[in-house]
MILOSE-800143 format. One record per residue: residue in one letter; z, x, y of N, C-alpha, C in turn. Coordinates in Angstrom, 2 decimals, padded with zeros to 5 digits. Each point is the difference from the previous one (the first is absolute). Layout:
REM MILOSE-800143
['a'; [Z; X; Y]; [Z; X; Y]; [Z; X; Y]]
...
END
This chain:
REM MILOSE-800143
['m'; [206.88; 069.05; -121.62]; [-000.96; 001.08; -000.06]; [-001.32; -000.64; 000.53]]
['t'; [-000.65; 000.72; 000.92]; [-001.26; -000.42; 000.57]; [-001.13; 000.74; -000.70]]
['t'; [-001.04; -000.77; -000.38]; [-001.19; 000.55; -000.61]; [-001.10; 000.08; 001.04]]
['i'; [-000.55; 001.10; 000.13]; [-001.09; 000.18; 000.93]; [-001.32; 000.04; -000.75]]
['k'; [-000.87; -000.92; 000.27]; [-001.31; -000.09; -000.68]; [-000.95; 000.91; 000.82]]
['k'; [-000.58; 000.97; -000.76]; [-000.93; 000.90; 000.70]; [-001.40; -000.69; 000.12]]
['q'; [-000.60; 000.08; 001.17]; [-001.30; -000.58; 000.22]; [-001.03; 000.85; -000.64]]
['k'; [-001.05; -000.65; -000.56]; [-001.07; 000.77; -000.63]; [-000.83; 000.66; 001.11]]
['t'; [-000.34; 001.25; -000.27]; [-000.88; 000.75; 000.96]; [-001.44; -000.15; -000.48]]
['y'; [-000.85; -000.29; 000.93]; [-001.40; -000.19; -000.26]; [-000.79; 001.19; 000.58]]
['t'; [-000.87; 000.53; -000.85]; [-000.86; 001.09; 000.50]; [-001.46; -000.39; -000.28]]
['a'; [-000.78; 000.09; 001.01]; [-001.42; -000.41; -000.01]; [-000.86; 001.08; -000.66]]
['t'; [-000.88; -000.50; -000.92]; [-000.97; 000.85; -000.65]; [-001.35; -000.83; -000.11]]
['p'; [-000.66; -000.20; 001.21]; [-001.19; -000.91; 000.03]; [-001.13; 000.41; -000.90]]
['d'; [-000.26; 001.27; -000.14]; [-001.07; 000.43; -000.85]; [000.24; -000.36; -001.52]]
['k'; [001.26; 000.07; -000.35]; [000.36; -000.42; -001.38]; [-000.41; -001.43; -000.26]]
['f'; [000.31; -000.85; 000.95]; [-000.27; -001.42; -000.21]; [-001.50; -000.33; 000.15]]
['k'; [-000.75; 000.75; 000.85]; [-001.42; -000.20; 000.05]; [-000.62; 000.39; -001.37]]
['q'; [000.41; 001.13; -000.48]; [-000.49; 000.48; -001.29]; [000.39; -000.95; -001.17]]
['q'; [001.16; -000.48; 000.13]; [000.56; -000.96; -001.04]; [-000.87; -001.25; 000.00]]
['a'; [-000.32; -000.59; 001.19]; [-000.78; -001.24; 000.12]; [-001.40; 000.30; -000.55]]
['h'; [-000.56; 001.20; 000.37]; [-001.33; 000.33; -000.46]; [-000.09; 000.06; -001.57]]
['a'; [000.97; 000.66; -000.54]; [000.08; 000.21; -001.46]; [000.17; -001.35; -000.68]]
['y'; [000.83; -000.88; 000.53]; [000.32; -001.30; -000.56]; [-001.26; -000.83; -000.02]]
['l'; [-000.72; -000.07; 001.13]; [-001.19; -000.81; 000.10]; [-001.12; 000.57; -000.97]]
['k'; [-000.09; 001.24; -000.06]; [-000.97; 000.72; -000.83]; [000.26; -000.43; -001.47]]
['a'; [001.24; 000.09; -000.38]; [000.38; -000.37; -001.40]; [-000.20; -001.45; -000.27]]
['q'; [000.28; -000.90; 000.95]; [-000.15; -001.37; -000.21]; [-001.46; -000.47; 000.03]]
['l'; [-000.79; 000.59; 000.88]; [-001.38; -000.46; 000.20]; [-001.10; 000.84; -000.57]]
['s'; [000.35; 001.20; -000.47]; [-001.01; 000.94; -000.62]; [-001.16; 000.19; 000.93]]
['m'; [000.26; 000.35; 001.24]; [-001.08; 000.23; 001.00]; [-000.03; 001.45; 000.42]]
['e'; [-001.06; 000.47; 000.61]; [-000.21; 001.30; 000.51]; [001.02; 000.18; 001.19]]
['d'; [000.37; 001.25; 000.27]; [000.96; 000.31; 001.04]; [-000.48; -000.51; 001.35]]
['e'; [-001.31; 000.12; 000.25]; [-000.53; -000.47; 001.31]; [000.18; -001.51; 000.18]]
['r'; [-000.24; -000.75; -001.03]; [000.20; -001.46; 000.06]; [001.49; -000.39; 000.20]]
['i'; [000.85; 000.75; -000.69]; [001.44; -000.19; 000.16]; [000.38; 000.27; 001.42]]
['s'; [-000.44; 001.14; 000.60]; [000.32; 000.30; 001.37]; [-000.53; -001.11; 000.94]]
['q'; [-001.17; -000.51; -000.25]; [-000.50; -001.13; 000.82]; [000.79; -001.25; -000.15]]
['m'; [000.45; -000.27; -001.23]; [000.91; -001.15; -000.18]; [001.29; 000.15; 000.73]]
['l'; [000.63; 001.15; -000.17]; [001.19; 000.26; 000.73]; [-000.16; -000.14; 001.51]]
['a'; [-001.11; 000.51; 000.53]; [-000.25; -000.19; 001.45]; [-000.11; -001.43; 000.34]]
['a'; [-000.59; -000.85; -000.80]; [-000.14; -001.42; 000.30]; [001.32; -000.73; -000.12]]
['l'; [000.99; 000.49; -000.74]; [001.24; -000.66; -000.18]; [001.07; 000.46; 001.03]]
['t'; [-000.32; 001.00; 000.78]; [001.02; 000.57; 000.89]; [000.34; -000.93; 001.19]]
['q'; [-000.97; -000.67; 000.58]; [000.25; -000.89; 001.10]; [000.87; -001.21; -000.40]]
['p'; [-000.28; -000.71; -001.10]; [000.90; -001.07; -000.41]; [001.39; 000.49; -000.32]]
['l'; [000.11; 001.21; -000.58]; [001.28; 000.56; -000.28]; [000.77; 000.29; 001.28]]
['a'; [-000.70; 000.63; 000.96]; [000.61; 000.32; 001.27]; [000.48; -001.25; 000.73]]
['d'; [-000.82; -001.06; -000.06]; [000.30; -001.32; 000.66]; [001.28; -000.60; -000.66]]
['t'; [000.04; 000.10; -001.33]; [001.10; -000.58; -000.73]; [001.36; 000.79; 000.40]]
['l'; [-000.13; 001.29; 000.02]; [001.19; 000.80; 000.46]; [000.41; -000.35; 001.39]]
['k'; [-000.91; -000.15; 000.89]; [000.31; -000.39; 001.40]; [000.69; -001.33; 000.05]]
['t'; [-000.43; -000.93; -000.81]; [000.60; -001.39; -000.09]; [001.48; 000.16; -000.47]]
['v'; [000.22; 000.80; -001.03]; [001.33; 000.21; -000.49]; [000.91; 000.59; 001.08]]
['e'; [-000.53; 001.00; 000.67]; [000.77; 000.64; 001.09]; [000.31; -000.94; 001.11]]
['a'; [-001.00; -000.87; 000.36]; [000.24; -000.99; 001.14]; [000.99; -001.07; -000.49]]
['d'; [-000.08; -000.42; -001.27]; [000.99; -001.05; -000.45]; [001.38; 000.59; -000.06]]
['h'; [000.08; 001.28; -000.36]; [001.30; 000.68; -000.12]; [000.59; 000.14; 001.43]]
['a'; [-000.82; 000.45; 000.94]; [000.42; 000.18; 001.38]; [000.50; -001.28; 000.63]]
['a'; [-000.74; -001.10; -000.36]; [000.38; -001.32; 000.58]; [001.04; -000.69; -000.76]]
['q'; [000.48; 000.62; -001.10]; [001.01; -000.54; -000.91]; [-000.39; -001.38; -000.46]]
['n'; [-001.31; -000.15; -000.27]; [-000.53; -001.27; -000.53]; [000.08; 000.13; -001.49]]
['i'; [001.14; -000.49; -000.58]; [000.33; 000.22; -001.39]; [-000.98; -000.72; -000.94]]
['a'; [-000.38; -001.24; 000.32]; [-000.89; -000.72; -000.87]; [-001.41; 000.70; -000.05]]
['e'; [-000.49; 000.39; 001.15]; [-001.28; 000.70; 000.05]; [000.11; 001.38; -000.65]]
['l'; [001.10; 000.65; 000.18]; [000.16; 001.37; -000.54]; [-000.01; -000.07; -001.57]]
['t'; [000.61; -001.00; -000.55]; [-000.06; -000.21; -001.47]; [-001.47; -000.05; -000.45]]
['l'; [-000.77; -000.79; 000.67]; [-001.48; -000.09; -000.36]; [-000.80; 001.22; 000.26]]
['s'; [000.23; 000.60; 001.11]; [-000.81; 001.20; 000.39]; [000.40; 001.16; -000.84]]
['a'; [001.27; 000.17; -000.35]; [000.42; 001.13; -000.86]; [-000.53; -000.25; -001.40]]
['h'; [-000.06; -001.28; -000.50]; [-000.58; -000.26; -001.28]; [-001.48; 000.31; 000.01]]
['s'; [-000.73; -000.30; 001.07]; [-001.37; 000.34; 000.07]; [-000.25; 001.47; -000.01]]
['l'; [000.93; 000.76; 000.73]; [-000.16; 001.48; -000.01]; [000.31; 000.52; -001.37]]
['k'; [001.00; -000.49; -000.66]; [000.26; 000.45; -001.36]; [-001.20; -000.15; -000.92]]
['g'; [-000.63; -001.16; 000.06]; [-001.21; -000.27; -000.80]; [-001.07; 000.94; 000.32]]
['a'; [-000.27; 000.22; 001.29]; [-001.07; 000.94; 000.37]; [000.27; 001.41; -000.50]]
['l'; [001.21; 000.40; 000.05]; [000.34; 001.37; -000.49]; [-000.13; 000.05; -001.47]]
['l'; [000.42; -001.01; -000.76]; [-000.15; -000.05; -001.43]; [-001.49; 000.02; -000.43]]
['n'; [-000.83; -000.64; 000.77]; [-001.44; 000.00; -000.28]; [-000.64; 001.36; 000.12]]
['l'; [000.70; 000.89; 000.69]; [-000.47; 001.36; 000.16]; [000.74; 000.99; -000.88]]
['g'; [000.89; -000.56; -000.84]; [000.80; 000.86; -000.87]; [001.10; 000.76; 000.66]]
['l'; [000.37; -000.42; 001.18]; [001.05; 000.69; 000.77]; [001.36; -000.66; -000.29]]
['n'; [000.44; 000.16; -001.19]; [001.20; -000.68; -000.45]; [001.26; 000.40; 000.76]]
['e'; [000.12; 001.26; 000.35]; [001.21; 000.46; 000.75]; [000.08; -000.70; 001.31]]
['l'; [-001.08; -000.04; 000.75]; [-000.01; -000.75; 001.25]; [000.18; -001.46; -000.16]]
['a'; [-000.55; -000.54; -001.04]; [000.14; -001.45; -000.29]; [001.48; -000.34; -000.29]]
['q'; [000.70; 000.97; -000.63]; [001.40; -000.26; -000.29]; [000.80; -000.11; 001.26]]
['i'; [-000.39; 000.80; 001.02]; [000.67; -000.04; 001.33]; [-000.31; -001.37; 000.64]]
['a'; [-001.26; -000.41; -000.06]; [-000.38; -001.26; 000.56]; [000.85; -001.11; -000.69]]
['l'; [000.21; 000.10; -001.31]; [000.82; -000.99; -000.75]; [001.39; -000.04; 000.56]]
['v'; [000.56; 001.13; 000.32]; [001.36; -000.01; 000.56]; [000.02; -000.77; 001.29]]
['i'; [-000.99; 000.17; 000.84]; [-000.07; -000.71; 001.23]; [-000.17; -001.52; -000.25]]
['e'; [-000.88; -000.31; -000.90]; [-000.26; -001.42; -000.38]; [001.30; -000.64; -000.48]]
['q'; [000.67; 000.64; -000.95]; [001.20; -000.62; -000.58]; [001.10; -000.08; 001.06]]
['s'; [000.13; 000.95; 000.85]; [001.03; -000.12; 001.02]; [-000.29; -001.16; 000.99]]
['a'; [-001.28; -000.18; 000.28]; [-000.37; -001.18; 000.83]; [000.28; -001.31; -000.73]]
['k'; [-000.34; -000.06; -001.27]; [000.24; -001.20; -000.77]; [001.49; -000.44; 000.01]]
['t'; [000.91; 000.95; -000.01]; [001.41; -000.29; -000.01]; [000.58; -000.06; 001.39]]
['n'; [-000.91; 000.05; 001.02]; [000.41; -000.06; 001.39]; [000.96; 001.11; 000.39]]
['d'; [-000.22; 001.15; -000.68]; [000.76; 001.17; 000.27]; [-000.50; 000.59; 001.32]]
['q'; [000.81; 000.23; 000.96]; [-000.46; 000.54; 001.31]; [-000.10; 001.49; 000.06]]
['k'; [-000.31; 000.66; -001.16]; [-000.11; 001.48; -000.03]; [-001.14; 000.41; 000.88]]
['t'; [000.13; 001.22; 000.49]; [-001.07; 000.56; 000.76]; [-000.84; 000.80; -001.01]]
['h'; [-001.28; -000.07; 000.18]; [-000.94; 000.69; -000.91]; [-000.86; 000.94; 000.77]]
['h'; [000.44; 000.48; 001.15]; [-000.77; 000.92; 000.78]; [-000.47; 001.24; -000.73]]
['k'; [001.03; 000.61; -000.77]; [-000.31; 001.22; -000.75]; [-001.01; -000.31; -001.18]]
['r'; [000.22; -001.13; -000.67]; [-000.94; -000.35; -001.06]; [-001.43; -000.20; 000.51]]
['l'; [-000.04; -000.79; 001.07]; [-001.38; -000.27; 000.53]; [-000.64; 001.31; 000.56]]
['a'; [000.75; 000.81; 000.64]; [-000.55; 001.34; 000.43]; [-000.43; 000.80; -001.17]]
['f'; [000.75; 000.01; -001.05]; [-000.40; 000.73; -001.23]; [-001.28; -000.51; -000.54]]
['i'; [-000.19; -001.28; -000.04]; [-001.21; -000.61; -000.52]; [-001.19; 000.36; 000.86]]
['r'; [000.21; -000.17; 001.32]; [-001.02; 000.29; 000.99]; [-000.37; 001.50; -000.08]]
['d'; [000.98; 000.89; -000.03]; [-000.35; 001.44; -000.05]; [-000.73; 000.38; -001.22]]
['n'; [000.37; -000.59; -001.15]; [-000.69; 000.31; -001.24]; [-001.35; -000.66; -000.14]]
['l'; [-000.26; -000.99; 000.73]; [-001.34; -000.59; 000.00]; [-000.88; 000.57; 001.09]]
['s'; [000.50; 000.94; 000.75]; [-000.73; 000.54; 001.15]; [-001.36; 000.61; -000.35]]
['s'; [-000.07; 000.62; -001.15]; [-001.30; 000.58; -000.38]; [-000.97; -001.04; -000.48]]
['l'; [000.52; -001.17; -000.33]; [-000.88; -001.14; -000.41]; [-000.38; -000.89; 001.18]]
['i'; [000.93; -000.27; 000.84]; [-000.21; -000.98; 001.10]; [-000.11; 000.60; 001.43]]
['q'; [-000.55; 001.22; 000.03]; [-000.13; 000.79; 001.19]; [-000.21; -000.84; 001.25]]
END
């Protein structure tokens, strides 16, 4: 008997994640909405750069670097309270650690699409 494993379907909801990051930082830092928005704006370029690095390491199949860059992405996402996206980065990190040659195109596209309202 053959078992077919169904692939997870990812649906982007970028505004949800932007609001989630804003609410998380506001709760953690007890700042005004305007200051939180400024802080999010300042964090977007490093987050975008980290995502680009993960995508480049994945495309180059540089497993050692992918492990590190996915770990960095996971940490950046956790710092913004984006646990769902961080969990996906963890899957990429763990797969690289075990030298699993999985493709993560859909996972990376999902992360990028959901961060689009943050990293315009």
